[in-house]
C-alpha positions as MATLAB code, in Angstrom:
seq = 'MVKVKGKFKLGCLIALIVVLLLIGGLIFGLSRAMKTVINTMQNTSYGKAAVKDLSSYVNVSGIVASSDATTVSTELTEKVRTVNVKVGDSVKKGDVLCELDSSYLQEQLDQLTKSADRAQDADDYHKTVLRRNLADAKSNRTAMLNRAQQEINKAERTRDQAYEEYNSRIDKYNQLLKEIVEAEPDQAKLLDMEAQGLSQENEALYAQLASLDAAVDAAHTAYDETQRSADQLVQSAQDALDAEAYTGGDDSTGLQIEKLQEQIDQCTVTAPADGVVTMVSVKEGSIPMGGMLMTIEKTDDLVISGKVGEADILRISEDMDCEIKTSATGDEIIPGKIRRIERIISSVSEGAAGGYTVEISIDDPDSPLLIGMTANVKIILKKVDNVLCVPYDAVQGGENDGYYVLTLEPGSSQGMMRVVRKNIEIGFEGDYYTEVKKGELKDGDIVLTATVNDMTGTMSLPEEGAEIPDPTLLGKMN';
ca = [
      -0.134   -0.052   -0.053;
       2.792    2.232    0.917;
       4.261    1.771   -2.737;
       0.982    2.454   -4.321;
       0.589    5.764   -2.390;
       3.936    6.784   -3.297;
       3.345    6.059   -6.797;
       0.121    7.968   -6.938;
       1.836   10.974   -5.448;
       4.647   10.839   -7.874;
       1.921   10.734  -10.951;
       0.079   13.621   -9.582;
       3.047   15.618   -9.365;
       4.179   14.964  -12.937;
       0.575   15.699  -14.089;
       0.680   19.140  -12.237;
       3.960   20.087  -13.794;
       2.547   19.223  -17.162;
      -0.563   21.367  -16.612;
       1.699   24.222  -15.455;
       3.806   23.877  -18.485;
       0.869   24.048  -20.743;
      -0.568   27.076  -18.970;
       2.759   28.739  -19.196;
       3.159   28.083  -22.852;
      -0.252   29.348  -23.513;
       0.430   32.524  -21.394;
       3.808   32.790  -23.345;
       1.985   32.514  -26.694;
      -0.627   35.099  -25.788;
       2.114   37.476  -24.560;
       4.080   37.101  -27.813;
       0.951   37.508  -29.912;
      -0.210   40.519  -27.859;
       3.439   42.029  -28.295;
       3.178   41.552  -32.096;
      -0.234   43.443  -32.124;
       1.195   46.163  -30.098;
       4.313   46.360  -32.165;
       2.190   46.568  -35.282;
       0.040   49.220  -33.673;
       3.131   51.372  -32.789;
       5.240   50.836  -36.005;
       2.685   50.792  -38.710;
       1.832   54.274  -40.480;
      -1.388   55.068  -42.059;
      -3.054   57.421  -44.480;
      -6.239   57.975  -46.431;
      -7.193   57.832  -50.152;
      -8.379   61.235  -50.859;
      -9.185   63.603  -53.836;
      -6.761   66.212  -54.011;
      -4.685   68.473  -56.481;
      -1.280   66.899  -57.088;
       1.910   68.349  -58.313;
       5.553   67.851  -58.363;
       7.951   70.777  -58.009;
      11.184   72.318  -57.310;
      11.656   74.443  -54.143;
      13.527   77.691  -54.470;
      14.207   80.399  -51.816;
      14.716   84.099  -52.487;
      14.570   87.620  -51.862;
      11.652   90.007  -53.358;
      13.250   92.648  -55.412;
      12.515   95.061  -58.167;
      13.193   93.906  -61.725;
      14.124   97.356  -62.494;
      16.602   99.026  -60.072;
      18.049  102.426  -60.958;
      21.347  103.551  -59.573;
      21.373  107.315  -59.122;
      24.996  108.635  -59.398;
      26.918  111.645  -60.261;
      30.341  112.538  -61.795;
      30.763  115.570  -59.565;
      32.828  115.902  -56.367;
      30.829  118.628  -54.832;
      29.560  118.210  -51.107;
      26.059  117.225  -50.506;
      23.948  120.331  -49.306;
      20.700  118.565  -49.026;
      19.119  115.109  -48.854;
      15.378  115.102  -49.358;
      14.687  111.398  -49.249;
      15.257  108.336  -46.997;
      15.220  104.675  -47.414;
      11.476  103.499  -48.030;
      10.321  106.779  -49.520;
       8.182  106.465  -52.784;
       9.197  109.060  -55.390;
       7.991  110.089  -58.791;
      10.007  110.832  -61.863;
      11.459  114.465  -61.515;
      11.380  114.737  -57.688;
      14.282  116.376  -56.262;
      16.175  113.674  -54.413;
      19.277  115.718  -53.199;
      21.082  118.704  -53.939;
      24.956  119.338  -54.203;
      26.744  122.533  -53.147;
      27.042  124.409  -56.712;
      28.580  127.577  -55.216;
      32.191  127.026  -56.419;
      30.932  125.831  -59.852;
      28.787  129.286  -59.940;
      31.794  131.349  -59.098;
      33.883  129.868  -62.049;
      30.861  130.311  -64.314;
      30.467  133.911  -63.314;
      34.096  134.693  -64.061;
      34.201  133.028  -67.506;
      30.899  134.574  -68.486;
      32.508  138.207  -67.590;
      35.498  137.208  -69.559;
      33.446  135.733  -72.405;
      31.207  138.923  -72.618;
      34.285  141.241  -72.916;
      35.674  139.047  -75.582;
      32.380  139.006  -77.191;
      32.167  142.657  -77.170;
      35.573  142.985  -78.865;
      34.363  140.500  -81.404;
      31.130  142.235  -81.923;
      33.087  145.569  -82.396;
      35.509  143.916  -85.029;
      32.629  142.439  -86.915;
      30.826  145.832  -87.039;
      34.135  147.339  -88.600;
      34.317  144.489  -91.151;
      30.643  145.012  -92.044;
      31.069  148.566  -92.318;
      34.060  148.201  -94.592;
      31.941  145.790  -96.738;
      29.108  148.493  -96.888;
      31.807  151.147  -97.789;
      33.130  148.897 -100.537;
      29.684  148.469 -102.166;
      28.830  151.921 -101.841;
      32.269  152.970 -103.327;
      31.831  150.543 -106.151;
      28.489  151.838 -107.034;
      29.846  155.442 -107.048;
      32.754  154.719 -109.052;
      30.742  152.641 -111.701;
      28.368  155.520 -111.870;
      31.035  157.964 -112.670;
      32.582  155.629 -115.155;
      29.130  155.304 -116.767;
      28.725  159.095 -116.895;
      32.113  159.228 -118.897;
      30.691  156.727 -121.262;
      27.650  158.646 -121.832;
      29.615  161.914 -122.360;
      31.830  160.427 -124.859;
      28.962  158.824 -126.702;
      26.985  162.020 -126.690;
      30.134  163.961 -128.064;
      30.775  161.368 -130.706;
      27.030  161.245 -131.703;
      26.921  165.057 -132.087;
      29.842  165.112 -134.174;
      28.398  162.363 -136.414;
      25.303  164.436 -136.836;
      27.158  167.532 -137.544;
      29.082  165.874 -140.333;
      26.058  164.213 -141.879;
      24.385  167.609 -141.817;
      27.339  169.200 -143.524;
      27.228  166.238 -146.170;
      23.850  166.743 -146.811;
      24.384  170.554 -147.272;
      27.358  170.158 -149.529;
      25.194  167.623 -151.878;
      22.366  170.246 -151.891;
      25.021  173.120 -152.953;
      26.100  170.701 -155.828;
      22.676  170.361 -157.143;
      22.131  174.163 -156.916;
      25.309  175.022 -158.720;
      24.282  172.898 -161.796;
      20.981  174.886 -161.862;
      22.286  178.281 -161.018;
      23.463  181.136 -163.433;
      27.047  181.254 -163.966;
      27.755  183.925 -161.610;
      25.632  182.601 -158.967;
      27.062  179.299 -159.522;
      30.469  180.498 -159.124;
      29.679  181.853 -155.728;
      28.022  178.631 -154.781;
      31.008  176.735 -155.887;
      33.158  178.723 -153.709;
      30.736  177.970 -150.896;
      30.878  174.247 -151.524;
      34.539  174.200 -151.644;
      34.764  175.617 -148.225;
      32.238  173.506 -146.756;
      34.080  170.397 -148.368;
      37.238  171.684 -146.328;
      35.274  171.709 -143.049;
      33.897  168.354 -143.839;
      37.035  166.846 -144.203;
      38.465  168.402 -140.971;
      35.313  167.114 -139.048;
      35.661  163.766 -140.495;
      39.250  163.575 -139.231;
      37.951  163.982 -135.641;
      35.272  161.298 -135.806;
      37.858  158.667 -135.212;
      39.254  160.268 -132.349;
      35.763  160.463 -130.772;
      35.049  156.754 -131.553;
      38.290  155.912 -129.654;
      37.100  158.233 -126.747;
      33.970  156.129 -126.429;
      35.937  152.891 -126.669;
      38.258  154.204 -123.767;
      35.307  155.122 -121.705;
      34.027  151.576 -121.745;
      37.421  150.299 -120.893;
      37.780  152.572 -118.103;
      34.295  151.390 -116.992;
      35.271  147.730 -117.106;
      38.587  148.324 -115.190;
      36.641  150.357 -112.547;
      34.238  147.470 -112.250;
      36.923  144.981 -111.823;
      38.715  147.144 -109.094;
      35.603  147.761 -107.154;
      34.608  144.155 -107.339;
      37.993  143.311 -105.942;
      37.404  145.820 -103.086;
      34.085  144.470 -102.063;
      35.322  140.931 -102.218;
      38.185  141.541 -100.071;
      35.835  143.154  -97.540;
      33.483  140.158  -97.764;
      36.378  137.696  -97.423;
      37.499  139.460  -94.289;
      33.936  139.299  -92.752;
      33.605  135.617  -93.829;
      36.877  134.547  -92.136;
      36.039  136.043  -88.976;
      33.291  133.321  -88.781;
      36.209  130.845  -88.766;
      38.841  132.774  -86.839;
      36.964  135.237  -85.085;
      37.529  133.700  -81.434;
      38.338  130.694  -79.250;
      35.255  128.636  -78.699;
      36.849  126.669  -75.697;
      35.457  129.426  -73.423;
      32.168  128.824  -74.638;
      32.390  125.128  -74.087;
      33.735  125.676  -70.575;
      30.738  127.866  -69.842;
      28.247  125.012  -71.297;
      29.930  122.407  -69.174;
      29.786  124.521  -66.042;
      26.122  125.296  -66.615;
      25.570  121.624  -67.137;
      27.267  120.589  -63.901;
      25.306  123.241  -62.037;
      22.257  121.805  -63.274;
      23.364  118.227  -62.402;
      23.899  119.572  -58.809;
      20.199  119.359  -58.343;
      19.594  115.520  -58.524;
      16.131  114.477  -59.631;
      14.575  110.960  -59.758;
      14.835  109.392  -63.140;
      11.973  107.230  -62.725;
       9.047  106.404  -60.228;
       9.862  103.861  -57.543;
      10.968  103.342  -53.988;
      14.201  104.638  -52.449;
      16.146  101.276  -51.297;
      19.456  102.722  -50.441;
      20.917  106.332  -49.706;
      24.640  106.401  -49.797;
      25.329  109.837  -48.907;
      24.259  112.446  -46.049;
      24.310  116.218  -45.907;
      28.001  117.432  -45.742;
      29.504  114.391  -47.409;
      31.182  113.842  -50.776;
      29.789  111.132  -52.934;
      32.342  108.091  -52.923;
      32.699  106.868  -56.357;
      29.776  109.008  -57.487;
      26.955  106.755  -55.863;
      24.141  108.593  -54.307;
      21.218  106.161  -53.983;
      19.011  103.417  -55.657;
      15.504  103.608  -56.704;
      13.599  100.333  -57.492;
      10.295  100.115  -59.121;
       7.597   98.381  -57.061;
       5.100   97.477  -59.953;
       7.238   94.691  -61.370;
       8.803   92.667  -58.643;
      10.856   89.494  -59.196;
      12.493   86.875  -56.794;
      15.776   85.840  -57.500;
      16.844   82.274  -56.023;
      19.130   79.411  -56.718;
      18.344   76.063  -58.245;
      20.790   72.946  -57.845;
      22.403   71.082  -60.522;
      20.068   68.221  -59.889;
      17.118   70.353  -60.818;
      18.144   72.864  -63.332;
      17.458   70.608  -66.242;
      13.996   69.934  -65.014;
      12.685   73.513  -65.134;
      12.105   75.908  -67.991;
      11.229   79.516  -68.654;
       7.505   80.512  -68.158;
       6.723   77.519  -65.890;
       4.035   78.509  -63.200;
       5.044   79.016  -59.757;
       3.659   79.290  -56.519;
       5.028   81.946  -53.914;
       4.404   82.125  -50.120;
       6.151   84.336  -47.641;
       5.854   84.393  -43.792;
       4.338   87.833  -43.920;
       1.382   86.691  -46.119;
       0.909   83.439  -44.443;
      -0.873   80.672  -46.393;
      -1.843   82.879  -49.278;
      -0.424   81.515  -52.607;
       0.644   84.302  -55.019;
       1.183   83.173  -58.632;
       4.255   83.695  -60.543;
       6.305   82.554  -63.523;
       9.866   81.732  -64.236;
      11.064   84.757  -66.240;
      14.716   83.966  -66.803;
      17.327   81.177  -65.991;
      20.965   81.848  -66.025;
      22.327   78.535  -67.271;
      25.816   78.985  -66.191;
      27.619   79.141  -63.014;
      30.275   81.808  -63.228;
      32.516   80.276  -60.511;
      33.012   77.234  -58.277;
      32.229   79.111  -55.155;
      28.802   80.213  -56.588;
      27.991   76.678  -57.432;
      28.769   75.624  -54.088;
      26.768   78.359  -52.511;
      23.403   77.272  -54.241;
      23.517   76.634  -57.971;
      22.036   78.475  -60.986;
      20.329   81.634  -60.516;
      16.553   81.547  -61.486;
      14.415   84.817  -61.568;
      10.692   84.383  -61.009;
       8.270   87.154  -61.923;
       5.127   87.915  -59.762;
       1.880   87.785  -61.908;
      -0.178   90.077  -59.764;
       1.003   93.856  -59.704;
      -1.053   94.474  -56.748;
       0.173   91.501  -54.530;
       1.118   92.296  -50.889;
       4.750   91.356  -51.508;
       7.325   94.122  -50.579;
      10.883   94.413  -51.643;
      13.053   92.672  -49.241;
      10.896   90.015  -48.038;
      12.067   86.303  -48.164;
       9.969   84.123  -50.232;
       9.376   80.473  -50.794;
       8.652   79.517  -54.233;
       7.386   76.108  -55.580;
       8.417   75.769  -59.395;
       5.543   73.683  -60.636;
       6.984   70.716  -62.858;
       3.591   69.237  -63.379;
       0.092   69.327  -61.891;
      -3.200   67.481  -62.045;
      -6.357   68.647  -60.337;
      -9.036   66.883  -58.335;
      -8.005   63.220  -58.539;
      -8.090   60.432  -56.344;
      -4.686   59.741  -54.680;
      -2.805   57.911  -51.918;
       0.364   58.755  -50.054;
       3.281   57.656  -52.042;
       4.698   55.158  -49.654;
       1.265   53.210  -49.641;
       1.906   52.113  -53.308;
       3.163   48.514  -53.510;
       4.136   46.076  -56.159;
       5.656   47.278  -59.630;
       5.051   47.872  -63.190;
       5.453   44.299  -64.293;
       3.379   42.709  -61.605;
       0.957   45.572  -61.063;
       0.360   47.964  -58.238;
      -1.691   47.552  -55.167;
      -2.365   49.047  -51.767;
      -3.174   47.601  -48.318;
      -6.468   48.946  -46.948;
      -8.104   48.316  -43.626;
     -11.735   46.864  -43.558;
     -13.773   45.931  -40.169;
     -12.266   42.977  -38.547;
     -13.679   39.912  -36.804;
     -14.274   41.791  -33.488;
     -14.817   45.220  -32.530;
     -11.950   47.627  -32.478;
     -10.091   45.293  -35.071;
      -9.411   46.057  -38.520;
      -8.446   43.430  -41.238;
      -5.844   44.024  -43.930;
      -7.205   43.897  -47.560;
      -5.211   44.122  -50.668;
      -6.596   46.203  -53.487;
      -5.304   46.404  -56.925;
      -4.929   49.957  -58.512;
      -3.544   51.500  -61.658;
      -1.456   54.484  -60.946;
      -0.991   57.743  -62.735;
       0.934   60.943  -62.065;
       3.316   60.776  -59.129;
       3.678   63.786  -57.168;
       6.209   64.381  -54.618;
       4.071   63.055  -51.612;
       1.072   61.470  -53.203;
       0.361   59.192  -56.300;
      -2.857   59.480  -58.440;
      -5.084   56.186  -58.419;
      -6.458   56.176  -61.965;
      -8.273   52.713  -61.702;
      -9.207   50.351  -59.099;
     -11.484   49.507  -56.175;
     -10.101   52.158  -53.847;
     -12.486   55.004  -52.827;
     -12.146   58.466  -51.467;
     -11.629   57.966  -47.489;
     -10.245   54.409  -47.307;
      -7.494   53.906  -44.980;
      -4.385   52.598  -46.656;
      -1.176   51.342  -44.780;
       2.101   53.090  -45.835;
       4.817   51.085  -43.921;
       5.909   49.195  -40.797;
       9.496   49.330  -39.170;
      10.753   46.289  -37.944;
      12.017   46.602  -34.436;
      14.664   43.994  -34.775;
      15.941   44.583  -38.376;
      15.062   48.323  -38.812;
      13.655   47.500  -42.092;
      10.452   48.367  -43.445;
       7.561   46.171  -44.033;
       3.763   45.815  -44.130;
       1.152   43.357  -42.336;
       0.158   40.346  -44.470;
      -3.044   40.460  -46.331;
      -5.877   39.055  -43.994;
      -3.989   39.972  -40.682;
      -5.978   41.795  -38.252;
      -4.621   45.009  -36.175;
      -6.262   47.434  -33.999;
      -8.410   50.159  -35.504;
      -5.944   53.136  -35.939;
      -8.720   55.680  -35.957;
      -9.588   54.648  -32.461;
      -5.949   54.916  -31.276;
      -5.342   58.451  -32.789;
      -2.612   56.831  -35.280;
      -4.018   58.358  -38.382;
      -1.585   60.613  -40.260;
];
């Protein structure tokens, strides 16, 4: 009996140990399963399918500036007398910005003007004398020609009178010859004697006609000589007056006066265009260094200048749409476009500092942007509107085997969700989301994006059909 009792106690002990082992194994299995569920809960991220506007873009940061900045400068070295503007002032074209001290220039101008006036008076007197000499020469020419013409007229009258007298005597002689033929002898004798006397007188008068003709020719010759001489005197006077226009004076004084007047005018510095004063380099009493006075920038045509890295420069082009934001304007999106791309880096240091310079214009001239603001710009490479999409990391599979996502549907018990695979056809891939063109997915579906394995650190997803806690109840939704 003792043996039997001892065997019974030993068997009970063994059975108890087996039961305890079974209970421990069950507890261990439940604990391990619970740990797996907890790890899945903690390490899995989730998202939702949603209808969105998708885009891919390149980010650029830059400073808002004017597309047209005008540097106001001067070549003068005069002291600044007054400064009428300060940084931030709006100015209109023609507004007086500052004034330089023109007193020294004015003194020089006054001295040169007085000297030039005296020289001009002397020059005017000399020209007056030359003009008077010309007038006298012309007047003398007229008088001399008139006298020469009078001599011609006198010689011609004397000659003409002599010819008339000679012709009259010839007629009278011929008449006497006729009377002699018809007269009585005594009377004919008297007439003949008269005719012979008249003939002798005619011969004497005829001899004078040649000298009278020569006197007329001489008068004409004298007139021609007088005209040539008088013309020479007039021409000499005219030449002297004309020469004064080329050799009358040194024009350098006039040029100096003109230059000084221009410099005096330049002492009043006016705005060359409308805009905002963004820099003032001088103050009252200072002398402009390097001629720099101030800078005026237009505010109706603003641009943003930024850098694009080598990896992105070939992805962008001019006229691409841009979305502009600043801290001052908050979530407001201000439209813009790429205006210019500098497709060269001038030095290695510039390349290291950011890349290629891109200039972005602002479409709205009435935008709230101000010069000097720091802006963040998205250069839109591609954009699609109002499409169903999922987070980029939710898309699994590949082009050959097809794409799919893992979604969550109600599980076998309350608070649990079952992993379900849904095949999809993808479209445009944005920077964070991927378009779903076809498939069973609908707006609002929960999708799994990734799970991090604590042991390996690798990314993985739960298997299809697995059940996990509802992330919406645990605040795990992204």
